[in-house]
PQR file with spaces between the fields and no chain letter, atoms N, CA, C, O and H, PARSE charges and radii, in Angstrom:
ATOM       1  N    MET     1      -8.410  -17.735   11.643 -0.4000 1.5000
ATOM       2  CA   MET     1      -7.409  -17.993   10.462 -0.0000 2.0000
ATOM       3  C    MET     1      -6.114  -17.457   11.046  0.5500 1.7000
ATOM       4  O    MET     1      -6.003  -16.295   11.436 -0.5500 1.4000
ATOM       5  N    THR     2      -5.094  -18.403   11.092 -0.4000 1.5000
ATOM       6  CA   THR     2      -3.695  -17.605   11.503 -0.0000 2.0000
ATOM       7  C    THR     2      -2.633  -18.825   10.751  0.5500 1.7000
ATOM       8  O    THR     2      -2.743  -20.049   10.811 -0.5500 1.4000
ATOM       9  H    THR     2      -5.185  -19.347   10.775  0.4000 1.0000
ATOM      10  N    PHE     3      -1.692  -18.075   10.108 -0.4000 1.5000
ATOM      11  CA   PHE     3      -0.518  -18.574    9.633 -0.0000 2.0000
ATOM      12  C    PHE     3       0.707  -18.237   10.382  0.5500 1.7000
ATOM      13  O    PHE     3       0.810  -17.135   10.921 -0.5500 1.4000
ATOM      14  H    PHE     3      -1.602  -17.080   10.059  0.4000 1.0000
ATOM      15  N    GLU     4       1.620  -19.099   10.446 -0.4000 1.5000
ATOM      16  CA   GLU     4       2.708  -18.672   11.296 -0.0000 2.0000
ATOM      17  C    GLU     4       3.972  -19.325   10.707  0.5500 1.7000
ATOM      18  O    GLU     4       3.958  -20.547   10.559 -0.5500 1.4000
ATOM      19  H    GLU     4       1.537  -19.995   10.009  0.4000 1.0000
ATOM      20  N    THR     5       4.977  -18.675   10.385 -0.4000 1.5000
ATOM      21  CA   THR     5       6.556  -19.341   10.133 -0.0000 2.0000
ATOM      22  C    THR     5       7.474  -18.815   11.095  0.5500 1.7000
ATOM      23  O    THR     5       7.076  -18.277   12.128 -0.5500 1.4000
ATOM      24  H    THR     5       4.988  -17.682   10.505  0.4000 1.0000
ATOM      25  N    ALA     6       8.666  -18.943   10.810 -0.4000 1.5000
ATOM      26  CA   ALA     6       9.682  -18.390   11.817 -0.0000 2.0000
ATOM      27  C    ALA     6       9.767  -17.039   11.943  0.5500 1.7000
ATOM      28  O    ALA     6      10.034  -16.529   13.031 -0.5500 1.4000
ATOM      29  H    ALA     6       8.988  -19.380    9.970  0.4000 1.0000
ATOM      30  N    ASP     7       9.552  -16.327   10.855 -0.4000 1.5000
ATOM      31  CA   ASP     7       9.632  -14.809   10.743 -0.0000 2.0000
ATOM      32  C    ASP     7       8.509  -14.073   10.750  0.5500 1.7000
ATOM      33  O    ASP     7       8.589  -12.848   10.842 -0.5500 1.4000
ATOM      34  H    ASP     7       9.335  -16.742    9.971  0.4000 1.0000
ATOM      35  N    SER     8       7.214  -14.760   10.646 -0.4000 1.5000
ATOM      36  CA   SER     8       6.035  -13.964   10.373 -0.0000 2.0000
ATOM      37  C    SER     8       4.708  -14.841   11.016  0.5500 1.7000
ATOM      38  O    SER     8       4.693  -16.069   11.102 -0.5500 1.4000
ATOM      39  H    SER     8       7.148  -15.755   10.571  0.4000 1.0000
ATOM      40  N    VAL     9       3.726  -14.036   11.397 -0.4000 1.5000
ATOM      41  CA   VAL     9       2.391  -14.363   11.613 -0.0000 2.0000
ATOM      42  C    VAL     9       1.509  -13.529   10.822  0.5500 1.7000
ATOM      43  O    VAL     9       1.595  -12.301   10.792 -0.5500 1.4000
ATOM      44  H    VAL     9       3.737  -13.039   11.327  0.4000 1.0000
ATOM      45  N    THR    10       0.563  -14.295   10.108 -0.4000 1.5000
ATOM      46  CA   THR    10      -0.418  -13.694    9.447 -0.0000 2.0000
ATOM      47  C    THR    10      -1.618  -14.143   10.170  0.5500 1.7000
ATOM      48  O    THR    10      -1.708  -15.306   10.566 -0.5500 1.4000
ATOM      49  H    THR    10       0.493  -15.292   10.132  0.4000 1.0000
ATOM      50  N    LEU    11      -2.657  -13.163   10.383 -0.4000 1.5000
ATOM      51  CA   LEU    11      -3.955  -13.538   11.195 -0.0000 2.0000
ATOM      52  C    LEU    11      -4.890  -12.649   10.618  0.5500 1.7000
ATOM      53  O    LEU    11      -4.530  -11.572   10.143 -0.5500 1.4000
ATOM      54  H    LEU    11      -2.583  -12.219   10.061  0.4000 1.0000
ATOM      55  N    LYS    12      -6.259  -13.088   10.628 -0.4000 1.5000
ATOM      56  CA   LYS    12      -7.412  -12.461   10.243 -0.0000 2.0000
ATOM      57  C    LYS    12      -8.068  -12.023   11.558  0.5500 1.7000
ATOM      58  O    LYS    12      -8.241  -12.881   12.423 -0.5500 1.4000
ATOM      59  H    LYS    12      -6.552  -13.963   11.014  0.4000 1.0000
ATOM      60  N    ILE    13      -8.409  -10.881   11.755 -0.4000 1.5000
ATOM      61  CA   ILE    13      -9.045  -10.158   12.970 -0.0000 2.0000
ATOM      62  C    ILE    13     -10.598  -10.030   12.481  0.5500 1.7000
ATOM      63  O    ILE    13     -10.901   -9.268   11.563 -0.5500 1.4000
ATOM      64  H    ILE    13      -8.269  -10.184   11.052  0.4000 1.0000
ATOM      65  N    TRP    14     -11.487  -10.773   13.113 -0.4000 1.5000
ATOM      66  CA   TRP    14     -12.856  -10.677   12.463 -0.0000 2.0000
ATOM      67  C    TRP    14     -13.525   -9.507   13.354  0.5500 1.7000
ATOM      68  O    TRP    14     -14.403   -8.865   12.777 -0.5500 1.4000
ATOM      69  H    TRP    14     -11.241  -11.392   13.859  0.4000 1.0000
ATOM      70  N    ASP    15     -13.259   -9.187   14.537 -0.4000 1.5000
ATOM      71  CA   ASP    15     -13.889   -7.979   15.437 -0.0000 2.0000
ATOM      72  C    ASP    15     -12.820   -6.797   15.329  0.5500 1.7000
ATOM      73  O    ASP    15     -11.703   -6.708   15.839 -0.5500 1.4000
ATOM      74  H    ASP    15     -12.546   -9.709   15.006  0.4000 1.0000
ATOM      75  N    ARG    16     -13.513   -5.927   14.513 -0.4000 1.5000
ATOM      76  CA   ARG    16     -12.542   -4.769   14.037 -0.0000 2.0000
ATOM      77  C    ARG    16     -12.516   -3.787   15.540  0.5500 1.7000
ATOM      78  O    ARG    16     -11.589   -2.992   15.695 -0.5500 1.4000
ATOM      79  H    ARG    16     -14.421   -6.000   14.099  0.4000 1.0000
ATOM      80  N    SER    17     -13.323   -3.890   16.326 -0.4000 1.5000
ATOM      81  CA   SER    17     -13.059   -3.124   17.568 -0.0000 2.0000
ATOM      82  C    SER    17     -11.958   -3.668   18.463  0.5500 1.7000
ATOM      83  O    SER    17     -11.613   -3.018   19.450 -0.5500 1.4000
ATOM      84  H    SER    17     -14.076   -4.536   16.200  0.4000 1.0000
ATOM      85  N    THR    18     -11.343   -4.931   18.137 -0.4000 1.5000
ATOM      86  CA   THR    18     -10.114   -5.414   18.896 -0.0000 2.0000
ATOM      87  C    THR    18      -9.032   -5.367   18.083  0.5500 1.7000
ATOM      88  O    THR    18      -7.992   -5.809   18.570 -0.5500 1.4000
ATOM      89  H    THR    18     -11.624   -5.459   17.335  0.4000 1.0000
ATOM      90  N    THR    19      -8.988   -4.867   16.753 -0.4000 1.5000
ATOM      91  CA   THR    19      -7.741   -4.822   15.978 -0.0000 2.0000
ATOM      92  C    THR    19      -6.596   -4.252   16.767  0.5500 1.7000
ATOM      93  O    THR    19      -5.651   -5.017   16.962 -0.5500 1.4000
ATOM      94  H    THR    19      -9.833   -4.507   16.358  0.4000 1.0000
ATOM      95  N    HIS    20      -6.521   -2.947   17.289 -0.4000 1.5000
ATOM      96  CA   HIS    20      -5.373   -2.398   17.802 -0.0000 2.0000
ATOM      97  C    HIS    20      -4.947   -3.092   18.887  0.5500 1.7000
ATOM      98  O    HIS    20      -3.725   -3.096   19.031 -0.5500 1.4000
ATOM      99  H    HIS    20      -7.289   -2.325   17.130  0.4000 1.0000
ATOM     100  N    HIS    21      -5.724   -3.806   19.867 -0.4000 1.5000
ATOM     101  CA   HIS    21      -5.401   -4.386   20.962 -0.0000 2.0000
ATOM     102  C    HIS    21      -4.640   -5.423   20.496  0.5500 1.7000
ATOM     103  O    HIS    21      -3.431   -5.463   20.726 -0.5500 1.4000
ATOM     104  H    HIS    21      -6.718   -3.803   19.750  0.4000 1.0000
ATOM     105  N    THR    22      -5.325   -6.442   19.738 -0.4000 1.5000
ATOM     106  CA   THR    22      -4.826   -7.759   19.088 -0.0000 2.0000
ATOM     107  C    THR    22      -3.391   -7.482   18.291  0.5500 1.7000
ATOM     108  O    THR    22      -2.438   -8.259   18.353 -0.5500 1.4000
ATOM     109  H    THR    22      -6.307   -6.410   19.552  0.4000 1.0000
ATOM     110  N    LEU    23      -3.400   -6.502   17.691 -0.4000 1.5000
ATOM     111  CA   LEU    23      -1.877   -6.142   16.933 -0.0000 2.0000
ATOM     112  C    LEU    23      -0.983   -5.682   17.912  0.5500 1.7000
ATOM     113  O    LEU    23       0.191   -6.018   17.758 -0.5500 1.4000
ATOM     114  H    LEU    23      -4.174   -5.871   17.641  0.4000 1.0000
ATOM     115  N    ASP    24      -1.258   -5.016   18.847 -0.4000 1.5000
ATOM     116  CA   ASP    24      -0.280   -4.529   19.904 -0.0000 2.0000
ATOM     117  C    ASP    24       0.253   -5.663   20.871  0.5500 1.7000
ATOM     118  O    ASP    24       1.408   -5.595   21.290 -0.5500 1.4000
ATOM     119  H    ASP    24      -2.212   -4.743   18.972  0.4000 1.0000
ATOM     120  N    ALA    25      -0.462   -6.553   21.173 -0.4000 1.5000
ATOM     121  CA   ALA    25      -0.245   -7.760   21.893 -0.0000 2.0000
ATOM     122  C    ALA    25       0.512   -8.895   20.857  0.5500 1.7000
ATOM     123  O    ALA    25       1.356   -9.685   21.280 -0.5500 1.4000
ATOM     124  H    ALA    25      -1.400   -6.608   20.833  0.4000 1.0000
ATOM     125  N    LEU    26       0.168   -8.856   19.748 -0.4000 1.5000
ATOM     126  CA   LEU    26       1.105   -9.755   18.774 -0.0000 2.0000
ATOM     127  C    LEU    26       2.321   -9.118   18.586  0.5500 1.7000
ATOM     128  O    LEU    26       3.257   -9.894   18.397 -0.5500 1.4000
ATOM     129  H    LEU    26      -0.518   -8.214   19.404  0.4000 1.0000
ATOM     130  N    VAL    27       2.601   -7.871   18.581 -0.4000 1.5000
ATOM     131  CA   VAL    27       3.798   -7.276   18.386 -0.0000 2.0000
ATOM     132  C    VAL    27       4.581   -7.487   19.396  0.5500 1.7000
ATOM     133  O    VAL    27       5.738   -7.827   19.148 -0.5500 1.4000
ATOM     134  H    VAL    27       1.840   -7.240   18.735  0.4000 1.0000
ATOM     135  N    HIS    28       4.186   -7.351   20.669 -0.4000 1.5000
ATOM     136  CA   HIS    28       4.865   -7.570   22.047 -0.0000 2.0000
ATOM     137  C    HIS    28       5.395   -9.032   22.150  0.5500 1.7000
ATOM     138  O    HIS    28       6.541   -9.365   22.453 -0.5500 1.4000
ATOM     139  H    HIS    28       3.246   -7.075   20.870  0.4000 1.0000
ATOM     140  N    ASP    29       4.389   -9.808   21.852 -0.4000 1.5000
ATOM     141  CA   ASP    29       4.888  -11.352   21.945 -0.0000 2.0000
ATOM     142  C    ASP    29       5.856  -11.616   20.987  0.5500 1.7000
ATOM     143  O    ASP    29       6.796  -12.376   21.221 -0.5500 1.4000
ATOM     144  H    ASP    29       3.458   -9.537   21.606  0.4000 1.0000
ATOM     145  N    PHE    30       5.669  -10.918   19.682 -0.4000 1.5000
ATOM     146  CA   PHE    30       6.752  -11.424   18.566 -0.0000 2.0000
ATOM     147  C    PHE    30       8.032  -10.801   18.928  0.5500 1.7000
ATOM     148  O    PHE    30       9.043  -11.503   18.893 -0.5500 1.4000
ATOM     149  H    PHE    30       4.906  -10.300   19.491  0.4000 1.0000
ATOM     150  N    SER    31       8.112   -9.517   19.286 -0.4000 1.5000
ATOM     151  CA   SER    31       9.474   -9.124   19.711 -0.0000 2.0000
ATOM     152  C    SER    31      10.105   -9.804   21.004  0.5500 1.7000
ATOM     153  O    SER    31      11.331   -9.856   21.104 -0.5500 1.4000
ATOM     154  H    SER    31       7.291   -8.947   19.315  0.4000 1.0000
ATOM     155  N    VAL    32       9.168  -10.394   22.126 -0.4000 1.5000
ATOM     156  CA   VAL    32       9.958  -11.090   22.949 -0.0000 2.0000
ATOM     157  C    VAL    32      10.545  -12.409   22.568  0.5500 1.7000
ATOM     158  O    VAL    32      11.631  -12.879   22.908 -0.5500 1.4000
ATOM     159  H    VAL    32       8.172  -10.352   22.044  0.4000 1.0000
ATOM     160  N    ARG    33       9.528  -12.971   21.719 -0.4000 1.5000
ATOM     161  CA   ARG    33       9.985  -14.324   20.999 -0.0000 2.0000
ATOM     162  C    ARG    33      11.320  -14.153   20.420  0.5500 1.7000
ATOM     163  O    ARG    33      12.268  -14.846   20.791 -0.5500 1.4000
ATOM     164  H    ARG    33       8.646  -12.590   21.442  0.4000 1.0000
ATOM     165  N    HIS    34      11.408  -13.353   19.626 -0.4000 1.5000
ATOM     166  CA   HIS    34      12.672  -13.035   18.826 -0.0000 2.0000
ATOM     167  C    HIS    34      13.800  -12.191   19.429  0.5500 1.7000
ATOM     168  O    HIS    34      14.854  -11.927   18.851 -0.5500 1.4000
ATOM     169  H    HIS    34      10.638  -12.790   19.324  0.4000 1.0000
ATOM     170  N    ASN    35      13.441  -11.786   20.700 -0.4000 1.5000
ATOM     171  CA   ASN    35      14.442  -10.941   21.342 -0.0000 2.0000
ATOM     172  C    ASN    35      14.965   -9.789   20.655  0.5500 1.7000
ATOM     173  O    ASN    35      16.176   -9.676   20.460 -0.5500 1.4000
ATOM     174  H    ASN    35      12.585  -12.001   21.170  0.4000 1.0000
ATOM     175  N    THR    36      13.933   -8.723   20.187 -0.4000 1.5000
ATOM     176  CA   THR    36      14.337   -7.673   19.446 -0.0000 2.0000
ATOM     177  C    THR    36      13.282   -6.532   19.952  0.5500 1.7000
ATOM     178  O    THR    36      12.310   -6.864   20.630 -0.5500 1.4000
ATOM     179  H    THR    36      12.950   -8.815   20.346  0.4000 1.0000
ATOM     180  N    SER    37      13.515   -5.213   19.601 -0.4000 1.5000
ATOM     181  CA   SER    37      12.651   -4.286   20.108 -0.0000 2.0000
ATOM     182  C    SER    37      11.409   -4.247   19.145  0.5500 1.7000
ATOM     183  O    SER    37      11.433   -4.805   18.048 -0.5500 1.4000
ATOM     184  H    SER    37      14.305   -4.943   19.051  0.4000 1.0000
ATOM     185  N    LYS    38      10.477   -3.653   19.553 -0.4000 1.5000
ATOM     186  CA   LYS    38       9.176   -3.304   18.749 -0.0000 2.0000
ATOM     187  C    LYS    38       9.344   -2.616   17.573  0.5500 1.7000
ATOM     188  O    LYS    38       8.564   -2.792   16.637 -0.5500 1.4000
ATOM     189  H    LYS    38      10.458   -3.200   20.444  0.4000 1.0000
ATOM     190  N    ALA    39      10.395   -1.751   17.498 -0.4000 1.5000
ATOM     191  CA   ALA    39      10.793   -1.165   16.294 -0.0000 2.0000
ATOM     192  C    ALA    39      11.212   -1.976   15.287  0.5500 1.7000
ATOM     193  O    ALA    39      11.082   -1.531   14.146 -0.5500 1.4000
ATOM     194  H    ALA    39      11.029   -1.608   18.258  0.4000 1.0000
ATOM     195  N    SER    40      11.751   -3.212   15.449 -0.4000 1.5000
ATOM     196  CA   SER    40      12.226   -4.055   14.653 -0.0000 2.0000
ATOM     197  C    SER    40      11.219   -4.863   14.086  0.5500 1.7000
ATOM     198  O    SER    40      11.616   -5.770   13.354 -0.5500 1.4000
ATOM     199  H    SER    40      11.856   -3.573   16.376  0.4000 1.0000
ATOM     200  N    ILE    41       9.831   -4.721   14.283 -0.4000 1.5000
ATOM     201  CA   ILE    41       8.732   -5.589   13.983 -0.0000 2.0000
ATOM     202  C    ILE    41       8.113   -4.688   12.796  0.5500 1.7000
ATOM     203  O    ILE    41       8.197   -3.460   12.820 -0.5500 1.4000
ATOM     204  H    ILE    41       9.508   -3.984   14.877  0.4000 1.0000
ATOM     205  N    ALA    42       7.416   -5.478   11.645 -0.4000 1.5000
ATOM     206  CA   ALA    42       6.629   -4.702   10.731 -0.0000 2.0000
ATOM     207  C    ALA    42       4.976   -5.305   10.686  0.5500 1.7000
ATOM     208  O    ALA    42       4.566   -6.464   10.747 -0.5500 1.4000
ATOM     209  H    ALA    42       7.347   -6.475   11.625  0.4000 1.0000
ATOM     210  N    VAL    43       4.420   -4.323   10.585 -0.4000 1.5000
ATOM     211  CA   VAL    43       3.071   -4.887   10.462 -0.0000 2.0000
ATOM     212  C    VAL    43       2.250   -4.222    9.130  0.5500 1.7000
ATOM     213  O    VAL    43       2.004   -3.027    8.962 -0.5500 1.4000
ATOM     214  H    VAL    43       4.754   -3.382   10.535  0.4000 1.0000
ATOM     215  N    THR    44       1.923   -5.282    8.288 -0.4000 1.5000
ATOM     216  CA   THR    44       1.412   -5.037    7.270 -0.0000 2.0000
ATOM     217  C    THR    44      -0.099   -5.324    6.889  0.5500 1.7000
ATOM     218  O    THR    44      -0.573   -6.346    7.385 -0.5500 1.4000
ATOM     219  H    THR    44       2.123   -6.253    8.424  0.4000 1.0000
ATOM     220  N    CYS    45      -0.866   -4.611    6.128 -0.4000 1.5000
ATOM     221  CA   CYS    45      -2.315   -5.297    5.945 -0.0000 2.0000
ATOM     222  C    CYS    45      -2.002   -6.214    4.713  0.5500 1.7000
ATOM     223  O    CYS    45      -1.415   -5.837    3.699 -0.5500 1.4000
ATOM     224  H    CYS    45      -0.481   -3.781    5.725  0.4000 1.0000
ATOM     225  N    SER    46      -2.389   -7.231    4.906 -0.4000 1.5000
ATOM     226  CA   SER    46      -2.378   -8.302    3.745 -0.0000 2.0000
ATOM     227  C    SER    46      -3.497   -8.598    2.988  0.5500 1.7000
ATOM     228  O    SER    46      -3.382   -9.237    1.942 -0.5500 1.4000
ATOM     229  H    SER    46      -2.866   -7.537    5.730  0.4000 1.0000
ATOM     230  N    GLY    47      -4.695   -8.161    3.442 -0.4000 1.5000
ATOM     231  CA   GLY    47      -5.891   -8.378    3.002 -0.0000 2.0000
ATOM     232  C    GLY    47      -6.978   -7.689    3.775  0.5500 1.7000
ATOM     233  O    GLY    47      -6.685   -6.870    4.646 -0.5500 1.4000
ATOM     234  H    GLY    47      -4.789   -7.641    4.291  0.4000 1.0000
ATOM     235  N    PRO    48      -8.228   -7.994    3.486 -0.5600 1.5000
ATOM     236  CA   PRO    48      -9.540   -7.334    4.261  0.2800 2.0000
ATOM     237  C    PRO    48      -9.326   -8.126    5.630  0.5500 1.7000
ATOM     238  O    PRO    48      -9.438   -9.337    5.819 -0.5500 1.4000
ATOM     239  N    ASN    49      -8.976   -7.079    6.571 -0.4000 1.5000
ATOM     240  CA   ASN    49      -9.109   -7.569    7.960 -0.0000 2.0000
ATOM     241  C    ASN    49      -7.870   -8.565    8.124  0.5500 1.7000
ATOM     242  O    ASN    49      -7.788   -9.200    9.175 -0.5500 1.4000
ATOM     243  H    ASN    49      -8.886   -6.095    6.417  0.4000 1.0000
ATOM     244  N    THR    50      -7.176   -8.683    7.409 -0.4000 1.5000
ATOM     245  CA   THR    50      -5.954   -9.540    7.478 -0.0000 2.0000
ATOM     246  C    THR    50      -4.479   -9.033    7.738  0.5500 1.7000
ATOM     247  O    THR    50      -4.108   -8.291    6.828 -0.5500 1.4000
ATOM     248  H    THR    50      -7.244   -8.167    6.555  0.4000 1.0000
ATOM     249  N    PHE    51      -3.687   -9.196    8.570 -0.4000 1.5000
ATOM     250  CA   PHE    51      -2.570   -8.784    9.048 -0.0000 2.0000
ATOM     251  C    PHE    51      -1.537   -9.526    8.977  0.5500 1.7000
ATOM     252  O    PHE    51      -1.727  -10.725    9.182 -0.5500 1.4000
ATOM     253  H    PHE    51      -3.988   -9.798    9.310  0.4000 1.0000
ATOM     254  N    THR    52      -0.364   -9.136    8.719 -0.4000 1.5000
ATOM     255  CA   THR    52       1.088   -9.865    8.935 -0.0000 2.0000
ATOM     256  C    THR    52       2.090   -9.089    9.777  0.5500 1.7000
ATOM     257  O    THR    52       2.456   -7.935    9.558 -0.5500 1.4000
ATOM     258  H    THR    52      -0.210   -8.162    8.552  0.4000 1.0000
ATOM     259  N    VAL    53       2.477   -9.868   10.755 -0.4000 1.5000
ATOM     260  CA   VAL    53       3.412   -9.282   11.515 -0.0000 2.0000
ATOM     261  C    VAL    53       4.625   -9.969   11.364  0.5500 1.7000
ATOM     262  O    VAL    53       4.641  -11.198   11.422 -0.5500 1.4000
ATOM     263  H    VAL    53       2.180  -10.806   10.933  0.4000 1.0000
ATOM     264  N    SER    54       5.858   -9.171   11.138 -0.4000 1.5000
ATOM     265  CA   SER    54       7.136   -9.857   10.666 -0.0000 2.0000
ATOM     266  C    SER    54       8.277   -9.159   11.295  0.5500 1.7000
ATOM     267  O    SER    54       8.157   -8.077   11.868 -0.5500 1.4000
ATOM     268  H    SER    54       5.844   -8.172   11.091  0.4000 1.0000
ATOM     269  N    LEU    55       9.447   -9.844   11.165 -0.4000 1.5000
ATOM     270  CA   LEU    55      10.705   -9.253   11.335 -0.0000 2.0000
ATOM     271  C    LEU    55      10.891   -8.192   10.178  0.5500 1.7000
ATOM     272  O    LEU    55      10.502   -8.537    9.062 -0.5500 1.4000
ATOM     273  H    LEU    55       9.545  -10.723   10.699  0.4000 1.0000
ATOM     274  N    ASN    56      11.450   -6.926   10.333 -0.4000 1.5000
ATOM     275  CA   ASN    56      12.194   -6.292    9.258 -0.0000 2.0000
ATOM     276  C    ASN    56      13.210   -6.906    8.743  0.5500 1.7000
ATOM     277  O    ASN    56      13.737   -7.798    9.407 -0.5500 1.4000
ATOM     278  H    ASN    56      11.766   -6.646   11.240  0.4000 1.0000
ATOM     279  N    GLY    57      13.667   -6.607    7.583 -0.4000 1.5000
ATOM     280  CA   GLY    57      14.712   -7.406    6.767 -0.0000 2.0000
ATOM     281  C    GLY    57      15.952   -7.424    7.643  0.5500 1.7000
ATOM     282  O    GLY    57      16.371   -8.564    7.843 -0.5500 1.4000
ATOM     283  H    GLY    57      13.239   -5.882    7.043  0.4000 1.0000
ATOM     284  N    SER    58      16.650   -6.439    8.222 -0.4000 1.5000
ATOM     285  CA   SER    58      17.751   -6.480    8.935 -0.0000 2.0000
ATOM     286  C    SER    58      17.486   -7.127   10.348  0.5500 1.7000
ATOM     287  O    SER    58      18.476   -7.693   10.814 -0.5500 1.4000
ATOM     288  H    SER    58      16.309   -5.513    8.060  0.4000 1.0000
ATOM     289  N    ALA    59      16.605   -7.151   10.947 -0.4000 1.5000
ATOM     290  CA   ALA    59      16.311   -7.855   12.209 -0.0000 2.0000
ATOM     291  C    ALA    59      16.148   -9.412   11.954  0.5500 1.7000
ATOM     292  O    ALA    59      16.605  -10.239   12.743 -0.5500 1.4000
ATOM     293  H    ALA    59      15.801   -6.691   10.569  0.4000 1.0000
ATOM     294  N    ALA    60      15.490   -9.743   10.838 -0.4000 1.5000
ATOM     295  CA   ALA    60      15.604  -11.174   10.386 -0.0000 2.0000
ATOM     296  C    ALA    60      16.902  -11.674   10.232  0.5500 1.7000
ATOM     297  O    ALA    60      17.133  -12.766   10.752 -0.5500 1.4000
ATOM     298  H    ALA    60      15.118   -9.072   10.197  0.4000 1.0000
ATOM     299  N    LYS    61      17.885  -11.044    9.565 -0.4000 1.5000
ATOM     300  CA   LYS    61      19.015  -11.538    9.100 -0.0000 2.0000
ATOM     301  C    LYS    61      19.921  -11.832   10.517  0.5500 1.7000
ATOM     302  O    LYS    61      20.581  -12.852   10.710 -0.5500 1.4000
ATOM     303  H    LYS    61      17.697  -10.157    9.143  0.4000 1.0000
ATOM     304  N    ALA    62      19.790  -10.710   11.436 -0.4000 1.5000
ATOM     305  CA   ALA    62      20.384  -10.827   12.864 -0.0000 2.0000
ATOM     306  C    ALA    62      20.018  -11.849   13.585  0.5500 1.7000
ATOM     307  O    ALA    62      20.862  -12.542   14.155 -0.5500 1.4000
ATOM     308  H    ALA    62      19.253   -9.881   11.279  0.4000 1.0000
ATOM     309  N    THR    63      18.835  -12.070   13.660 -0.4000 1.5000
ATOM     310  CA   THR    63      18.067  -13.150   14.369 -0.0000 2.0000
ATOM     311  C    THR    63      18.632  -14.374   14.068  0.5500 1.7000
ATOM     312  O    THR    63      19.116  -15.141   14.900 -0.5500 1.4000
ATOM     313  H    THR    63      18.150  -11.508   13.197  0.4000 1.0000
ATOM     314  N    ALA    64      18.556  -14.598   12.590 -0.4000 1.5000
ATOM     315  CA   ALA    64      19.059  -15.912   12.049 -0.0000 2.0000
ATOM     316  C    ALA    64      20.610  -16.024   12.419  0.5500 1.7000
ATOM     317  O    ALA    64      21.103  -17.070   12.843 -0.5500 1.4000
ATOM     318  H    ALA    64      18.163  -13.975   11.913  0.4000 1.0000
ATOM     319  N    PHE    65      21.258  -14.963   12.237 -0.4000 1.5000
ATOM     320  CA   PHE    65      22.985  -15.181   12.554 -0.0000 2.0000
ATOM     321  C    PHE    65      23.101  -15.436   14.176  0.5500 1.7000
ATOM     322  O    PHE    65      23.884  -16.248   14.667 -0.5500 1.4000
ATOM     323  H    PHE    65      20.858  -14.114   11.893  0.4000 1.0000
ATOM     324  N    ASP    66      22.244  -14.656   14.887 -0.4000 1.5000
ATOM     325  CA   ASP    66      22.307  -15.081   16.176 -0.0000 2.0000
ATOM     326  C    ASP    66      22.120  -16.540   16.613  0.5500 1.7000
ATOM     327  O    ASP    66      22.789  -17.044   17.515 -0.5500 1.4000
ATOM     328  H    ASP    66      21.607  -13.996   14.488  0.4000 1.0000
ATOM     329  N    ALA    67      21.053  -17.272   15.833 -0.4000 1.5000
ATOM     330  CA   ALA    67      20.637  -18.561   16.296 -0.0000 2.0000
ATOM     331  C    ALA    67      21.553  -19.528   15.775  0.5500 1.7000
ATOM     332  O    ALA    67      21.640  -20.665   16.239 -0.5500 1.4000
ATOM     333  H    ALA    67      20.510  -16.863   15.099  0.4000 1.0000
ATOM     334  N    GLN    68      22.344  -19.036   14.672 -0.4000 1.5000
ATOM     335  CA   GLN    68      23.376  -20.079   13.969 -0.0000 2.0000
ATOM     336  C    GLN    68      24.592  -20.153   14.972  0.5500 1.7000
ATOM     337  O    GLN    68      25.174  -21.216   15.185 -0.5500 1.4000
ATOM     338  H    GLN    68      22.274  -18.113   14.294  0.4000 1.0000
ATOM     339  N    SER    69      24.949  -18.943   15.586 -0.4000 1.5000
ATOM     340  CA   SER    69      26.014  -18.831   16.359 -0.0000 2.0000
ATOM     341  C    SER    69      26.050  -19.420   17.748  0.5500 1.7000
ATOM     342  O    SER    69      27.075  -19.453   18.429 -0.5500 1.4000
ATOM     343  H    SER    69      24.477  -18.078   15.413  0.4000 1.0000
ATOM     344  N    LEU    70      24.818  -19.907   18.149 -0.4000 1.5000
ATOM     345  CA   LEU    70      24.669  -20.584   19.429 -0.0000 2.0000
ATOM     346  C    LEU    70      25.044  -22.035   19.400  0.5500 1.7000
ATOM     347  O    LEU    70      24.960  -22.715   20.422 -0.5500 1.4000
ATOM     348  H    LEU    70      23.986  -19.880   17.595  0.4000 1.0000
């Protein structure tokens, strides 16, 4: 199960042994997609084995501003 919006991705990780690797890869991909550093990405546990990866508030505003100026 995966839900994706412009600023976040929520996924359920069924295999607990792959949680760290899966989240690390997702944060990397997300930072590349939004052209921001990994420090601007937030990971929250949004349920049992369910995680949401999103842009921090200030990074999301900067990304939206940059997209509008193009």
